N, CA, C and O atoms as a MOPAC input file, in Angstrom:
PM7 MOZYME 1SCF
protein

 N    116.38000 1   111.57200 1    74.30200 1
 C    115.42400 1   110.82800 1    75.32100 1
 C    114.07800 1   111.46400 1    75.48300 1
 O    114.01200 1   112.58500 1    75.98600 1
 N    113.04400 1   110.85800 1    75.11100 1
 C    111.71300 1   111.59600 1    75.42600 1
 C    111.15300 1   111.75600 1    76.77900 1
 O    111.38100 1   110.97500 1    77.70300 1
 N    110.47100 1   112.72000 1    76.84600 1
 C    109.80500 1   112.76800 1    78.32900 1
 C    108.62200 1   112.03100 1    78.28700 1
 O    107.81600 1   112.02800 1    77.35700 1
 N    108.53900 1   111.30300 1    79.50000 1
 C    107.32400 1   110.50400 1    79.63400 1
 C    106.17800 1   111.34500 1    80.41500 1
 O    106.34100 1   111.99100 1    81.45100 1
 N    105.11700 1   111.20200 1    79.75900 1
 C    103.92800 1   111.79500 1    80.48300 1
 C    102.78000 1   110.74000 1    80.53100 1
 O    102.33400 1   110.22100 1    79.50800 1
 N    102.35000 1   110.47000 1    81.73800 1
 C    101.57600 1   109.39300 1    81.94400 1
 C    100.03600 1   110.01000 1    81.81000 1
 O     99.69600 1   111.19300 1    81.78200 1
 N     99.31400 1   108.94600 1    81.74500 1
 C     97.82600 1   109.15200 1    81.84500 1
 C     97.25700 1   108.19500 1    82.65100 1
 O     97.99700 1   107.40300 1    83.23500 1
 N     95.96100 1   108.13200 1    82.79000 1
 C     95.36300 1   107.35300 1    83.71500 1
 C     95.34900 1   105.88800 1    83.35400 1
 O     95.01800 1   105.14700 1    84.27900 1
 N     95.64700 1   105.29900 1    82.17000 1
 C     95.67500 1   104.20700 1    81.70800 1
 C     97.09000 1   103.53900 1    81.70700 1
 O     97.23400 1   102.36300 1    81.37200 1
 N     98.13700 1   104.34400 1    82.10000 1
 C     99.38900 1   103.70000 1    82.00600 1
 C    100.09100 1   103.60100 1    83.54400 1
 O    101.23500 1   103.19800 1    83.75300 1
 N     99.18500 1   104.03900 1    84.51100 1
 C     99.49700 1   104.01900 1    85.99900 1
 C     99.53300 1   102.76000 1    86.54200 1
 O     98.70600 1   101.91000 1    86.21300 1
 N    100.60300 1   102.50200 1    87.52100 1
 C    100.61600 1   101.33100 1    88.26200 1
 C    100.63200 1   101.83000 1    89.63800 1
 O    101.25300 1   102.85200 1    89.92800 1
 N     99.90600 1   101.07700 1    90.58500 1
 C     99.75000 1   101.81000 1    91.70900 1
 C    100.30800 1   100.49500 1    92.77500 1
 O    100.05300 1    99.31600 1    92.52500 1
 N    101.04000 1   100.90800 1    93.88600 1
 C    101.34800 1   100.01700 1    94.98600 1
 C    100.63800 1   100.47300 1    96.24500 1
 O    100.01200 1   101.53000 1    96.32600 1
 N    100.78400 1    99.59700 1    97.21100 1
 C    100.26600 1    99.78000 1    98.48900 1
 C    101.38100 1    99.76200 1    99.49900 1
 O    102.16000 1    98.80900 1    99.47700 1
 N    101.55400 1   100.86300 1   100.50800 1
 C    102.40600 1   100.98100 1   101.48500 1
 C    101.77000 1   101.16900 1   102.73800 1
 O    100.72700 1   101.81500 1   102.84400 1
 N    102.42100 1   100.57000 1   103.80500 1
 C    101.99300 1   100.76400 1   105.18300 1
 C    102.89000 1   101.35000 1   106.08500 1
 O    103.94100 1   100.73100 1   106.25000 1
 N    102.71400 1   102.53800 1   106.79600 1
 C    103.55700 1   103.15800 1   107.55800 1
 C    103.20400 1   103.15600 1   108.96000 1
 O    102.04000 1   103.46500 1   109.21700 1
 N    104.16600 1   102.79700 1   110.15500 1
 C    103.75600 1   102.74000 1   111.34900 1
 C    104.17900 1   104.13900 1   111.92100 1
 O    105.33200 1   104.55100 1   111.79700 1
 N    103.12700 1   104.89500 1   112.59500 1
 C    103.39900 1   106.04800 1   112.99600 1
 C    103.88300 1   106.11700 1   114.46100 1
 O    104.20800 1   107.18600 1   114.97700 1
 N    103.91700 1   104.99200 1   115.07800 1
 C    104.33700 1   105.12500 1   116.46300 1
 C    105.93900 1   105.78100 1   116.87900 1
 O    107.01700 1   105.25100 1   116.61200 1
 N    105.75000 1   106.87000 1   117.48600 1
 C    107.01900 1   107.45400 1   117.76300 1
 C    107.32900 1   108.56200 1   116.62700 1
 O    108.34200 1   109.24900 1   116.75500 1
 N    106.58100 1   108.72300 1   115.65800 1
 C    106.99100 1   109.57400 1   114.56200 1
 C    106.42100 1   111.07000 1   114.84300 1
 O    105.37600 1   111.24800 1   115.46900 1
 N    107.09100 1   111.96800 1   114.39800 1
 C    106.64600 1   113.36100 1   114.47300 1
 C    105.62300 1   113.61000 1   113.40400 1
 O    105.80200 1   113.21900 1   112.25100 1
 N    104.50700 1   114.28700 1   113.79900 1
 C    103.51800 1   114.46000 1   112.93100 1
 C    103.95200 1   115.06400 1   111.39900 1
 O    103.75200 1   114.45900 1   110.34600 1
 N    104.48300 1   116.17600 1   111.50300 1
 C    105.00000 1   116.80300 1   110.41200 1
 C    105.86500 1   116.20100 1   109.25000 1
 O    105.72100 1   116.32100 1   108.03400 1
 N    106.76600 1   115.54700 1   109.94800 1
 C    107.96400 1   114.65100 1   109.34600 1
 C    107.14400 1   113.50300 1   108.56700 1
 O    107.36600 1   113.23200 1   107.38700 1
 N    106.24800 1   112.90900 1   109.29800 1
 C    105.48200 1   111.78400 1   108.59000 1
 C    104.64800 1   112.15000 1   107.62200 1
 O    104.47100 1   111.40400 1   106.65800 1
 N    103.99500 1   113.38200 1   107.73400 1
 C    103.00900 1   113.78200 1   106.76400 1
 C    103.83400 1   114.24300 1   105.37700 1
 O    103.30600 1   114.16400 1   104.26800 1
 N    104.98900 1   114.66000 1   105.55700 1
 C    105.82100 1   114.83900 1   104.41700 1
 C    106.11200 1   113.81200 1   103.60100 1
 O    106.21100 1   113.94500 1   102.38100 1
 N    106.27000 1   112.69600 1   104.23300 1
 C    106.85600 1   111.60700 1   103.56500 1
 C    105.48600 1   110.93900 1   102.80700 1
 O    105.58300 1   110.47500 1   101.67100 1
 N    104.23100 1   110.93800 1   103.53600 1
 C    103.11600 1   110.35200 1   103.19200 1
 C    102.61500 1   111.03000 1   101.87600 1
 O    102.29900 1   110.45300 1   100.83600 1
 N    102.60500 1   112.55700 1   102.16600 1
 C    102.18400 1   113.24000 1   101.05800 1
 C    102.94500 1   113.10900 1    99.81600 1
 O    102.28200 1   113.11600 1    98.77900 1
 N    104.29100 1   112.98400 1    99.72600 1
 C    105.14600 1   112.60300 1    98.68700 1
 C    104.79700 1   111.30000 1    97.87600 1
 O    104.84400 1   111.25700 1    96.64700 1
 N    104.47700 1   110.35000 1    98.59900 1
 C    104.03000 1   109.05900 1    98.08000 1
 C    102.74500 1   109.15100 1    97.54100 1
 O    102.58600 1   108.60400 1    96.45000 1
 N    101.62600 1   109.81400 1    98.14200 1
 C    100.29300 1   109.92900 1    97.61000 1
 C    100.31800 1   110.84500 1    96.26400 1
 O     99.52700 1   110.60700 1    95.35100 1
 N    101.16400 1   111.79000 1    96.19500 1
 C    101.33600 1   112.69400 1    94.97400 1
 C    102.27300 1   111.80600 1    93.84600 1
 O    102.15700 1   112.03100 1    92.64100 1
 N    103.18100 1   110.80900 1    94.36100 1
 C    103.81200 1   110.21100 1    93.26500 1
 C    105.06900 1   110.69700 1    92.83400 1
 O    105.61300 1   110.36700 1    91.78000 1
 N    105.56800 1   111.57300 1    93.76300 1
 C    106.89200 1   112.38400 1    93.54400 1
 C    108.09800 1   111.39200 1    93.69300 1
 O    109.20100 1   111.69300 1    93.23700 1
 N    107.86600 1   110.16800 1    94.35800 1
 C    108.94800 1   109.16800 1    94.60400 1
 C    109.25100 1   108.41300 1    93.22300 1
 O    110.34900 1   107.87600 1    93.08100 1
 N    108.41200 1   108.37300 1    92.33300 1
 C    108.58400 1   107.59300 1    91.04900 1
 C    109.24000 1   108.44800 1    89.87100 1
 O    108.98400 1   109.64400 1    89.74100 1
 N    110.01800 1   107.82500 1    89.10500 1
 C    110.59400 1   108.61400 1    88.02700 1
 C    109.56400 1   108.98600 1    86.96600 1
 O    109.84700 1   109.82700 1    86.11300 1
 N    108.52200 1   108.45600 1    86.99300 1
 C    107.47500 1   109.08800 1    86.05600 1
 C    106.38700 1   109.79200 1    86.54000 1
 O    105.24400 1   109.67300 1    86.09800 1
 N    106.80000 1   110.68700 1    87.64300 1
 C    105.98700 1   111.71500 1    88.08500 1
 C    105.40300 1   112.71900 1    87.01500 1
 O    106.14500 1   113.37900 1    86.28700 1
 N    104.09900 1   112.78800 1    86.97000 1
 C    103.43000 1   113.95000 1    86.16700 1
 C    102.80200 1   114.61600 1    86.93800 1
 O    102.03000 1   114.04500 1    87.70900 1
 N    102.94600 1   116.05400 1    86.96400 1
 C    102.23900 1   116.96500 1    88.19700 1
 C    100.76000 1   116.96000 1    87.76600 1
 O     99.98000 1   117.00300 1    88.71800 1
 N    100.20400 1   116.91700 1    86.54500 1
 C     98.67800 1   117.00700 1    86.19200 1
 C     98.09600 1   115.64900 1    86.43000 1
 O     96.89500 1   115.56900 1    86.17200 1
 N     98.66500 1   114.59600 1    86.85100 1
 C     97.95500 1   113.25600 1    86.82700 1
 C     98.34600 1   112.77700 1    88.19600 1
 O     99.37700 1   113.03700 1    88.81700 1
 N     97.21100 1   111.94300 1    88.58900 1
 C     97.34100 1   111.30300 1    89.95800 1
 C     98.16800 1   110.03500 1    89.74000 1
 O     97.58600 1   109.00000 1    89.41500 1
 N     99.46100 1   110.06100 1    89.89900 1
 C    100.41400 1   108.91700 1    89.82300 1
 C    100.88300 1   108.28600 1    91.06200 1
 O    101.78400 1   107.44800 1    91.04000 1
 N    100.26200 1   108.68700 1    92.21700 1
 C    100.76200 1   108.11600 1    93.63100 1
 C    100.07500 1   106.81600 1    93.75100 1
 O     99.18000 1   106.30000 1    93.08200 1
 N    100.81400 1   106.38300 1    94.90300 1
 C    100.37800 1   105.03600 1    95.49200 1
 C     99.29500 1   105.23200 1    96.72100 1
 O     99.01300 1   106.30200 1    97.26100 1
 N     98.76800 1   103.95400 1    97.01900 1
 C     98.04700 1   103.89000 1    98.42500 1
 C     98.99300 1   104.04200 1    99.60800 1
 O    100.17200 1   103.71000 1    99.48200 1
 N     98.56200 1   104.48900 1   100.65200 1
 C     99.19100 1   104.65900 1   101.91000 1
 C     98.28000 1   104.24300 1   102.87300 1
 O     97.12400 1   104.66800 1   102.87700 1
 N     98.76400 1   103.32700 1   103.81200 1
 C     97.91900 1   102.92500 1   105.04200 1
 C     98.78900 1   103.30300 1   106.36600 1
 O     99.89200 1   102.80500 1   106.59300 1
 N     98.20300 1   104.16400 1   107.12900 1
 C     99.01000 1   104.63500 1   108.24400 1
 C     98.39000 1   103.96900 1   109.47800 1
 O     97.19300 1   104.16300 1   109.68900 1
 N     99.09400 1   103.21200 1   110.29800 1
 C     98.61800 1   102.58000 1   111.44500 1
 C     99.26900 1   103.26800 1   112.96800 1
 O    100.31300 1   103.92000 1   113.01600 1
 N     98.58400 1   103.02000 1   113.89200 1
 C     99.14600 1   103.67900 1   115.23900 1
 C     99.08800 1   105.11800 1   115.07500 1
 O    100.07100 1   105.79300 1   115.38200 1
 N     98.09000 1   105.62600 1   114.64700 1
 C     97.97100 1   107.23700 1   114.54300 1
 C     97.83000 1   107.78700 1   116.07800 1
 O     98.25900 1   108.91400 1   116.32700 1
 N     97.30200 1   107.08900 1   116.98500 1
 C     97.34900 1   107.59300 1   118.43700 1
 C     98.62800 1   107.67300 1   119.02200 1
 O     98.71600 1   108.25100 1   120.10600 1
 N     99.66900 1   107.17900 1   118.48200 1
 C    100.92400 1   107.11000 1   119.27200 1
 C    102.04000 1   107.92700 1   118.56600 1
 O    103.25200 1   107.73500 1   118.66200 1
 N    101.33300 1   108.97600 1   117.76000 1
 C    102.24100 1   110.01500 1   117.05300 1
 C    102.67400 1   111.04600 1   118.01400 1
 O    102.00800 1   111.24200 1   119.03100 1
 N    103.75100 1   111.72200 1   117.76000 1
 C    104.46000 1   112.62200 1   118.47000 1
 C    104.53800 1   114.05700 1   118.16400 1
 O    105.06000 1   114.37700 1   117.09600 1
 N    104.10300 1   114.93900 1   118.93200 1
 C    104.26300 1   116.39000 1   118.73800 1
 C    105.56500 1   117.14700 1   119.24000 1
 O    105.70600 1   117.08800 1   120.46100 1
 N    106.46100 1   117.78500 1   118.61200 1
 C    107.68200 1   118.23800 1   119.36300 1
 C    107.31900 1   119.64000 1   120.06700 1
 O    106.37400 1   120.34100 1   119.70600 1
 N    108.14700 1   119.93500 1   121.05800 1
 C    107.91100 1   121.29200 1   121.57100 1
 C    106.55400 1   121.38000 1   122.42800 1
 O    106.10300 1   120.40400 1   123.02700 1
 N    105.92800 1   122.69500 1   122.42600 1
 C    104.74200 1   122.97000 1   123.14200 1
 C    103.41600 1   122.64600 1   122.17900 1
 O    102.29300 1   122.87800 1   122.62800 1
 N    103.59100 1   122.10000 1   120.83200 1
 C    102.52200 1   122.08300 1   119.85700 1
 C    101.24100 1   121.25100 1   120.61400 1
 O    100.09300 1   121.48600 1   120.23700 1
 N    101.45100 1   120.44500 1   121.50200 1
 C    100.19900 1   119.73300 1   122.12800 1
 C     99.33400 1   120.93800 1   122.68100 1
 O     98.15200 1   120.99600 1   122.34300 1
 N     99.78100 1   121.74300 1   123.38000 1
 C     99.21000 1   122.87100 1   124.11700 1
 C     98.86100 1   124.07200 1   123.25500 1
 O     97.78200 1   124.64800 1   123.38900 1
 N     99.77000 1   124.44500 1   122.37500 1
 C     99.62000 1   125.65300 1   121.65200 1
 C     98.99200 1   125.53100 1   120.11900 1
 O     98.40400 1   126.48700 1   119.61200 1
 N     99.16400 1   124.29900 1   119.44500 1
 C     98.62100 1   124.03400 1   118.26700 1
 C     97.03700 1   124.04200 1   118.35800 1
 O     96.42600 1   123.41000 1   119.22000 1
 N     96.48000 1   124.76000 1   117.45700 1
 C     94.82500 1   124.78100 1   117.58600 1
 C     94.17000 1   124.56500 1   116.28000 1
 O     94.37700 1   125.26800 1   115.29100 1
 N     93.31900 1   123.49100 1   116.33200 1
 C     92.51500 1   122.99700 1   115.04900 1
 C     91.20500 1   123.79400 1   115.08900 1
 O     90.50000 1   123.84000 1   116.09700 1
 N     90.91900 1   124.41500 1   113.94300 1
 C     89.48200 1   125.07100 1   113.76900 1
 C     88.65300 1   124.24700 1   112.84800 1
 O     89.08400 1   123.53800 1   111.93900 1
 N     87.30000 1   124.44100 1   113.22100 1
 C     86.31900 1   123.77700 1   112.30700 1
 C     85.01500 1   124.80000 1   112.48800 1
 O     84.85400 1   125.45100 1   113.52000 1
 N     84.20700 1   124.85100 1   111.47800 1
 C     83.02200 1   125.67100 1   111.43000 1
 C     81.86000 1   124.97900 1   111.12700 1
 O     81.88700 1   124.11200 1   110.25400 1
 N     80.69800 1   125.28500 1   111.81700 1
 C     79.51600 1   124.52200 1   111.46200 1
 C     78.57300 1   124.92600 1   110.50200 1
 O     77.49300 1   124.40700 1   110.22000 1
 N     79.27800 1   126.19700 1   109.90900 1
 C     78.33600 1   127.00100 1   108.98400 1
 C     77.10000 1   127.58400 1   109.42800 1
 O     76.19600 1   127.90100 1   108.65500 1
 N     77.06200 1   127.73000 1   110.71400 1
 C     75.89900 1   128.63900 1   111.29700 1
 C     76.67400 1   129.78500 1   111.91800 1
 O     77.80900 1   129.61500 1   112.36300 1
 N     76.01000 1   131.03300 1   111.94700 1
 C     76.67700 1   132.19200 1   112.79500 1
 C     77.18600 1   131.90500 1   114.03300 1
 O     76.48800 1   131.36900 1   114.89400 1
 N     78.33800 1   132.20700 1   114.21100 1
 C     79.01600 1   131.95100 1   115.74800 1
 C     79.32800 1   130.40100 1   115.85200 1
 O     79.32300 1   129.80800 1   116.93100 1
 N     79.58600 1   129.82900 1   114.69700 1
 C     79.78200 1   128.43700 1   114.83800 1
 C     81.14900 1   127.79100 1   114.69000 1
 O     81.36400 1   126.62300 1   114.36400 1
 N     82.07600 1   128.77000 1   114.99300 1
 C     83.45600 1   128.62700 1   114.85500 1
 C     83.88900 1   127.81900 1   116.23900 1
 O     83.79600 1   128.30100 1   117.36800 1
 N     84.38600 1   126.47900 1   115.91800 1
 C     84.89200 1   125.64400 1   117.08600 1
 C     86.35100 1   125.45400 1   116.92800 1
 O     86.91000 1   125.36000 1   115.83600 1
 N     86.95500 1   125.40100 1   118.12500 1
 C     88.49800 1   125.33900 1   118.17300 1
 C     88.76700 1   124.19000 1   119.26000 1
 O     87.98600 1   123.90900 1   120.17000 1
 N     90.00900 1   123.56800 1   119.01400 1
 C     90.40600 1   122.49400 1   119.88600 1
 C     91.92400 1   122.49600 1   119.85000 1
 O     92.47900 1   122.69000 1   118.76900 1
 N     92.65500 1   122.28900 1   120.98200 1
 C     94.01800 1   122.14100 1   120.90500 1
 C     94.43300 1   120.88400 1   120.29900 1
 O     93.53900 1   120.18500 1   119.82100 1
 N     95.69400 1   120.45800 1   120.23600 1
 C     96.26700 1   119.24500 1   119.51000 1
 C     95.93400 1   118.17400 1   120.53800 1
 O     95.58800 1   117.05800 1   120.14900 1
 N     96.02200 1   118.46200 1   121.83100 1
 C     96.02700 1   117.49900 1   122.97500 1
 C     94.56300 1   116.99600 1   122.93200 1
 O     94.29300 1   115.79500 1   122.94800 1
 N     93.70300 1   117.90400 1   122.88000 1
 C     92.20500 1   117.21600 1   122.79100 1
 C     91.87000 1   116.64700 1   121.49800 1
 O     91.01800 1   115.75900 1   121.47000 1
 N     92.40400 1   117.02100 1   120.46400 1
 C     92.19800 1   116.29600 1   119.25400 1
 C     92.90100 1   115.12800 1   118.99400 1
 O     92.49100 1   114.36800 1   118.11700 1
 N     94.02200 1   114.84600 1   119.70800 1
 C     94.56500 1   113.55700 1   119.72300 1
 C     93.87500 1   112.59200 1   120.59500 1
 O     93.81700 1   111.39800 1   120.30400 1
 N     93.30400 1   113.13300 1   121.75300 1
 C     92.42400 1   112.29600 1   122.58600 1
 C     91.19400 1   111.80700 1   121.98300 1
 O     90.81200 1   110.66100 1   122.22000 1
 N     90.49800 1   112.65500 1   121.16100 1
 C     89.05600 1   112.43300 1   120.53000 1
 C     89.34800 1   111.71300 1   119.42000 1
 O     88.96600 1   110.54700 1   119.32700 1
 N     90.06900 1   112.32600 1   118.43400 1
 C     90.17700 1   111.67900 1   117.00900 1
 C     91.47200 1   111.74700 1   116.37300 1
 O     91.60500 1   112.53500 1   115.43700 1
 N     92.60800 1   110.91800 1   116.80400 1
 C     93.92400 1   111.01400 1   116.26800 1
 C     93.94100 1   110.93500 1   114.85500 1
 O     94.68100 1   111.65100 1   114.18100 1
 N     93.09400 1   110.02500 1   114.32800 1
 C     93.41900 1   110.07700 1   112.84800 1
 C     93.11800 1   111.25300 1   112.10300 1
 O     93.68300 1   111.36300 1   111.01400 1
 N     92.33300 1   112.16100 1   112.47600 1
 C     91.94300 1   113.58800 1   112.03400 1
 C     93.21700 1   114.31200 1   112.05800 1
 O     93.52800 1   114.88700 1   111.01400 1
 N     94.01600 1   114.38800 1   113.06700 1
 C     95.19200 1   115.05100 1   113.15800 1
 C     96.13000 1   114.82900 1   111.99000 1
 O     96.64900 1   115.74500 1   111.35200 1
 N     96.30300 1   113.54600 1   111.76300 1
 C     97.09000 1   113.05800 1   110.66400 1
 C     96.46800 1   113.39600 1   109.23100 1
 O     97.20100 1   113.73900 1   108.30300 1
 N     95.35100 1   113.30600 1   109.11900 1
 C     94.79400 1   113.37000 1   108.08300 1
 C     94.68800 1   115.06000 1   107.73400 1
 O     94.63800 1   115.45200 1   106.56800 1
 N     94.66800 1   115.78600 1   108.64200 1
 C     94.67400 1   117.35000 1   108.40000 1
 C     96.06900 1   117.73000 1   108.10200 1
 O     96.20600 1   118.68100 1   107.33300 1
 N     97.23500 1   117.10500 1   108.61700 1
 C     98.54400 1   117.35400 1   108.36000 1
 C     98.89000 1   117.07400 1   106.87000 1
 O     99.54700 1   117.86400 1   106.19100 1
 N     98.34100 1   115.74800 1   106.35500 1
 C     98.67500 1   115.34700 1   104.98300 1
 C     97.79100 1   116.21100 1   103.99800 1
 O     98.26400 1   116.51300 1   102.90200 1
 N     96.55500 1   116.60500 1   104.34700 1
 C     95.69100 1   117.34400 1   103.49800 1
 C     96.43600 1   118.68100 1   103.07400 1
 O     96.48400 1   119.14400 1   101.93400 1
 N     97.02300 1   119.22300 1   104.25900 1
 C     97.66800 1   120.49400 1   104.17200 1
 C     98.74700 1   120.55800 1   103.23200 1
 O     99.20800 1   121.65700 1   102.92300 1
 N     99.25000 1   119.37500 1   102.69100 1
 C    100.63100 1   119.07400 1   101.88700 1
 C    100.39900 1   118.88200 1   100.57600 1
 O    101.30100 1   119.05800 1    99.75800 1
 N     99.04600 1   118.46200 1   100.18200 1
 C     98.64400 1   118.20500 1    98.92000 1
 C     97.97900 1   119.51300 1    98.34600 1
 O     97.59900 1   120.49000 1    98.99100 1
 N     97.92600 1   119.30100 1    96.94700 1
 C     97.30100 1   120.47200 1    96.21900 1
 C     95.94200 1   120.71100 1    96.51100 1
 O     95.12500 1   119.80800 1    96.69300 1
 N     95.67500 1   121.99900 1    96.56100 1
 C     94.14800 1   122.26700 1    97.05300 1
 C     93.21700 1   122.49600 1    95.69100 1
 O     92.63400 1   123.53400 1    95.37600 1
 N     93.24500 1   121.30800 1    95.01800 1
 C     92.44900 1   120.95800 1    93.65600 1
 C     91.57100 1   119.93400 1    93.82600 1
 O     91.43600 1   119.34800 1    94.90000 1
 N     90.96300 1   119.68000 1    92.83300 1
 C     90.25500 1   118.29800 1    92.69000 1
 C     91.15300 1   117.16600 1    92.57900 1
 O     90.85100 1   116.05900 1    93.02300 1
 N     92.26000 1   117.41900 1    91.99200 1
 C     93.38600 1   116.42600 1    91.96700 1
 C     94.10300 1   116.06200 1    93.39300 1
 O     94.47500 1   114.93100 1    93.70800 1
 N     94.20900 1   117.10200 1    94.09900 1
 C     94.51400 1   116.99200 1    95.55600 1
 C     93.58100 1   116.04500 1    96.31900 1
 O     94.01700 1   115.09900 1    96.97600 1
 N     92.21000 1   116.35300 1    96.20000 1
 C     91.36300 1   115.46400 1    97.01900 1
 C     91.09000 1   114.24000 1    96.40500 1
 O     90.41900 1   113.47800 1    97.10100 1
 N     91.47900 1   113.75100 1    95.08900 1
 C     91.56800 1   112.63100 1    94.55400 1
 C     92.58600 1   111.78000 1    95.30300 1
 O     92.33600 1   110.67500 1    95.78500 1
 N     93.83100 1   112.44700 1    95.35500 1
 C     95.04300 1   111.97400 1    96.17400 1
 C     94.62400 1   111.38700 1    97.64300 1
 O     94.74700 1   110.22600 1    98.03400 1
 N     94.18300 1   112.32700 1    98.22900 1
 C     93.84400 1   112.07500 1    99.47400 1
 C     92.84600 1   110.87600 1    99.76000 1
 O     92.73300 1   110.44100 1   100.90600 1
 N     92.08200 1   110.31800 1    98.63800 1
 C     91.13400 1   109.26300 1    98.67800 1
 C     91.90600 1   108.10800 1    98.83000 1
 O     91.32600 1   107.09600 1    99.22300 1
 N     93.41500 1   108.05300 1    98.53100 1
 C     94.07800 1   106.91600 1    98.65000 1
 C     94.80100 1   106.77900 1   100.03800 1
 O     95.63700 1   105.89200 1   100.20800 1
 N     94.46600 1   107.67400 1   101.03200 1
 C     95.19400 1   107.60400 1   102.18700 1
 C     94.15900 1   106.96300 1   103.23400 1
 O     93.01000 1   107.39900 1   103.30500 1
 N     94.59000 1   105.96000 1   104.00400 1
 C     93.92700 1   105.33900 1   104.95600 1
 C     94.64000 1   105.61700 1   106.28100 1
 O     95.87000 1   105.57900 1   106.31800 1
 N     93.87000 1   105.91300 1   107.44000 1
 C     94.50100 1   106.08900 1   108.83800 1
 C     93.65800 1   105.19400 1   109.79000 1
 O     92.43500 1   105.05600 1   109.76300 1
 N     94.49900 1   104.64400 1   110.58900 1
 C     93.81700 1   103.69000 1   111.68700 1
 C     94.39800 1   103.97900 1   112.94100 1
 O     95.61800 1   104.13900 1   112.90700 1
 N     93.85700 1   104.08500 1   114.01200 1
 C     94.33700 1   104.33400 1   115.27500 1
 C     95.16800 1   103.03000 1   115.94100 1
 O     96.24000 1   103.26900 1   116.49700 1
 N     94.70400 1   101.75900 1   115.88500 1
 C     95.45500 1   100.64600 1   116.23500 1
 C     96.56700 1   100.26500 1   115.24600 1
 O     96.98300 1   100.98800 1   114.34100 1
 N     97.00600 1    98.97900 1   115.55900 1
 C     98.14000 1    98.40100 1   114.65400 1
 C     97.59700 1    97.37800 1   113.82300 1
 O     98.31000 1    96.47600 1   113.38400 1
 N     96.22400 1    97.47600 1   113.54900 1
 C     95.62000 1    96.59000 1   112.62100 1
 C     94.98200 1    97.29800 1   111.59500 1
 O     94.51400 1    98.39800 1   111.89000 1
 N     94.85700 1    96.83300 1   110.29900 1
 C     94.36800 1    97.38600 1   109.32000 1
 C     93.58800 1    96.32700 1   108.45300 1
 O     94.04500 1    95.18500 1   108.39700 1
 N     92.38300 1    96.66200 1   107.74200 1
 C     91.74800 1    95.64200 1   107.12500 1
 C     92.00400 1    95.47500 1   105.61400 1
 O     91.16400 1    95.01400 1   104.84000 1
 N     93.30800 1    95.91400 1   105.24200 1
 C     93.82000 1    95.87800 1   103.77300 1
 C     94.93700 1    94.96200 1   103.65800 1
 O     95.92700 1    95.32600 1   103.02300 1
 N     94.89200 1    93.66200 1   104.27000 1
 C     96.04200 1    92.67200 1   104.15200 1
 C     95.81200 1    92.19000 1   102.86800 1
 O     96.85800 1    91.75800 1   102.38200 1
 N     94.84800 1    92.09500 1   102.12700 1
 C     94.67900 1    91.52000 1   100.75000 1
 C     95.53600 1    92.22300 1    99.70800 1
 O     95.96300 1    91.71000 1    98.67400 1
 N     95.71300 1    93.38700 1   100.09900 1
 C     96.41500 1    94.32600 1    99.08600 1
 C     98.17000 1    93.95600 1    99.26900 1
 O     99.09000 1    94.34300 1    98.55000 1
 N     98.21500 1    93.27200 1   100.22000 1
 C     99.90300 1    93.04900 1   100.50300 1
 C    100.66500 1    94.40100 1   100.54500 1
 O    101.54700 1    94.55300 1    99.70000 1
 N    100.43800 1    95.34500 1   101.38100 1
 C    101.13500 1    96.43900 1   101.56200 1
 C    102.57900 1    96.20300 1   101.72200 1
 O    102.94100 1    95.22900 1   102.38300 1
 N    103.46400 1    97.01300 1   101.17000 1
 C    104.76100 1    96.86100 1   101.49200 1
 C    105.14600 1    98.11100 1   102.74000 1
 O    104.70700 1    99.26100 1   102.72400 1
 N    106.02500 1    97.55600 1   103.72600 1
 C    106.37100 1    98.84100 1   104.57400 1
 C    107.14400 1    99.89800 1   104.07000 1
 O    107.94600 1    99.71600 1   103.15400 1
 N    106.93900 1   101.13400 1   104.67000 1
 C    107.27900 1   102.21600 1   104.00800 1
 C    108.07600 1   103.00700 1   105.33100 1
 O    107.47500 1   103.12400 1   106.40000 1
 N    109.41000 1   103.51100 1   105.16800 1
 C    110.01700 1   104.37600 1   106.14300 1
 C    109.74200 1   105.62100 1   106.03600 1
 O    109.56900 1   106.21000 1   104.96900 1
 N    109.67200 1   106.19500 1   107.35600 1
 C    109.12600 1   107.58700 1   107.39600 1
 C    110.67000 1   108.29300 1   107.86300 1
 O    110.76600 1   109.50800 1   108.03800 1

């Protein structure tokens, strides 16, 4: 049996929608990153973006376990001297809950141009609606 190595011409992509209501951040991010990377397919090729599109809805209803809401800190820098900003997960969820999910998934993808290309196929929305109905996304379990 020959080993299949895909290229960009032979990839078929699907769309999946995942409802994050009541799901744990890390466990949901693992499942999403796996689909974005394409590891759920038998034709997975590490150096090619074989993953599918993922739409995450209800990002504002995601759950943190333990004391992570108060203890987990998100950092960002303005690129000016002394420009380090930090906020707890509770503040981040209140202001921009979609960024919390995006940061968790980004941390589980490769830190290369290929990983950034995979992240472009991930869409996050705070409500239960999304503008991608034309793609007929299939439900994904987390």
